[in-house]
C-alpha positions in Angstrom: 23.2 141.6 174.7 25.9 142.9 176.8 23.5 142.9 180.1 24.9 141.4 183.4 23.8 141.7 187.0 25.6 143.9 189.3 27.1 141.9 192.4 24.2 142.9 194.5 22.0 141.2 191.9 19.2 143.9 192.1 19.7 145.9 189.2 20.6 145.1 185.7 24.1 146.8 184.7 26.0 146.9 181.5 29.5 144.9 181.3 31.8 147.8 180.4 34.3 145.3 178.6 31.5 143.5 176.5 30.5 147.2 175.9 33.8 148.4 174.9 33.8 145.2 172.6 30.6 146.3 171.0 31.7 150.0 170.2 34.9 148.8 168.9 33.0 146.4 166.3 30.4 149.1 165.2 32.3 152.5 165.6 36.3 151.8 165.9 36.6 152.4 169.6 39.8 151.4 170.9 40.3 150.9 174.8 44.3 151.4 173.9 44.0 154.9 172.2 44.2 157.9 174.1 41.3 160.2 172.8 42.3 163.9 173.5 39.3 166.6 173.5 38.9 168.0 169.7 41.4 165.6 168.1 40.9 164.2 164.7 40.5 160.6 166.4 37.9 162.0 169.1 36.2 163.9 166.2 35.6 160.9 164.1 34.7 159.0 166.9 32.0 161.2 167.9 30.5 161.1 164.8 29.8 157.3 164.5 26.5 156.1 164.8 25.8 152.9 166.8 22.8 150.6 167.7 22.5 149.3 171.1 20.2 146.8 172.9 17.2 148.3 173.9 17.7 147.4 177.6 21.6 148.2 177.6 20.4 152.0 175.7 17.9 152.0 178.7 20.5 151.7 181.2 23.1 153.7 180.0 20.4 156.6 179.3 20.8 157.0 175.4 18.5 156.0 172.6 19.3 152.8 171.0 20.1 154.5 168.0 22.7 156.9 168.8 26.1 158.5 168.4 29.3 157.9 169.9 29.2 161.1 171.3 26.0 160.3 173.2 28.3 157.9 175.4 31.4 160.2 175.6 32.5 163.1 177.8 35.4 164.9 178.8 37.4 164.2 182.0 40.7 165.5 183.4 43.5 162.6 184.9 46.1 163.8 186.6 49.7 162.3 185.0 52.6 162.3 187.0 55.8 162.6 184.6 59.8 163.4 185.3 58.7 167.3 184.3 56.1 167.3 186.8 56.3 164.7 189.5 53.7 166.4 191.7 51.3 165.8 188.5 49.6 167.7 186.1 46.1 167.8 185.0 45.2 166.4 181.2 42.0 166.8 179.6 40.8 163.4 178.0 37.7 161.8 176.5 36.1 159.1 178.7 33.3 156.7 178.5 30.6 157.8 180.5 28.5 155.3 182.4 26.2 155.2 185.2 25.7 151.9 186.7 22.4 151.7 188.8 23.9 149.0 191.1 26.8 150.9 192.0 26.9 153.1 195.0 26.9 156.4 195.0 24.7 156.3 192.1 26.5 158.8 190.1 27.9 159.1 186.3 31.3 157.6 186.4 34.1 158.1 183.7 36.3 155.8 182.2 39.1 157.7 180.1 41.1 155.3 177.6 43.7 153.7 177.3 42.5 151.0 179.2 45.3 148.3 180.3 44.7 144.7 181.7 47.4 143.9 184.1 49.8 140.8 183.1 51.2 139.2 186.1 53.6 136.9 184.4 54.7 139.6 182.4 55.1 142.1 185.3 56.9 139.3 187.1 59.5 138.6 184.2 60.0 142.3 183.8 60.7 142.8 187.9 63.1 139.7 188.0 65.0 140.9 185.0 65.1 144.1 186.8 66.3 142.4 190.1 68.9 140.2 188.0 70.5 143.3 186.5 71.0 144.7 190.3 74.0 143.8 192.0 75.0 141.3 189.6 72.9 138.4 190.7 73.5 135.6 193.3 76.0 133.6 191.4 78.7 136.0 191.3 81.5 135.4 193.7 
């Protein structure tokens, strides 16, 4: 079961990380893949059938036996690139989720790719960049 209690402790909620793992096992949902609307990867994923525990399905507002398309929606994200430093809207497919414990109560979307920060790796990268600027402190 992928249920958890939200921080307020009042309403049950679904743990998105565990849900993503379950969807990965059942349907091949990959949190590191960018799903674009109407792409081959999106179409293949949307057709996959999944089975959720009853309580999870109730919280998510879908039948226990459903298709991935019942949990997916199209959303737009703003991507900033060198060509478009002001940003440009880009459509992506996202996991849709309404958490009854989050205020305001509304449908939220979580487009992929999802990343987890690795502070140690971030620091290593930063220190390597700093070492390359100005030649380092040992030069003299």
